[in-house]
C-alpha angles and dihedrals in degrees: 000000000000124000118264118244091248092053091049089051092050093049092049093045092050091047089050091052091049093051095044094043093050093045092068091052093047091053093044094045091059093216120170105291086358093141093054091045090051092052091048090050091052092049092049090047093051091047091051090048091050092052091045090062089057093060105031136040120260091244086068103036102041099056090049087068086082088074089073088066090054091049090049093048094048094047090046089053094055103030104031100029090238098148120218110230122226093259088049089060088052088053092052092049090048091053092050094046092047091048092051091051091050092048093049095050100033116129121245115259116250104205114208115236095229143007087255089064088052089050089054089054091047093052098048112122096247094055093042088056089052091049093049091047091048095049091045090052091048092050091049091050094047099042103034114014101038096060092048106031108013094103095046108033118060092199092071098065095033091047090058091046094048097045092049090042092060089056090045093058096049090046093049090047089053091050092047092052090048090052092048092050091047092052089049089059100265102109115212096177096099093056113097089214090069092058091043091057090046092052092048091049093051093049092047094047093050091049091048093052093047095053096037088056089049090052092049092047092050105036138037113276091226087063097039096053101058095037092049092046093052095047096041095046094046095049093043092054091048092050093047094047091051097044104034096027091229093175095048110127095014121121123239092255094058093046091049090050091052091049091049091049090049092051089048091053092048091049092049091049093053093046092049093050095045094051098044110118113251118242113256114253116257116262117263116271113265098026 
């Protein structure tokens, strides 16, 4: 019996988390060729994550990204002697429990038959309202709030990253589906919609990277990571639910279970980040 699309998505999302989580430890460990290994792990993780969005809905794939934090914390505990505190273990367990709940109650993916079908979903009134609201919020953050509050309020930079990130995910999912259909013999290259989604994805990714780097340069990474994860994951799920109608056909109980699982994952992520031991400061120069 072949694997279901959701199961393929779960396997790929978990593999992505394992690669990405281990990449940080490889780079930090400073092993021989550790830097190159870390970069390769990140690339493999992002590729796996990209393919996962082809097979499974974003409400399933995106929250599973929290598993990369668990992988990183566990490897740091054994390889870098960065001990996980008791509440950190609670955070790990919460992430795992929440992820299991999401996997159990996740909706089945309904793959469009062409990029034109995806375009129909992207141009439906509800999603157009979301896009207009998102771009308006980004413009307000960039033009008004960044000059006045960008250096003092972490939500400014991360708000821009998260809002653009939600559009990135739905665009990348559209591109991935187009590639899958093309490989199956139904070429989508000639459709202008394919190139439109590609252009949107490139613009959104570049914007994300610019403002994420600004956030990391301005604020502590231990604060940036959980806040960005919560905002990005929440907005991505909202965008995907509106555009791809991920919850269409599900009963209220399944949707409530997914939301509870999602909140459990977010809570575990925050607990794990808050309780991680801080790195000791470097010794003074000359001692």
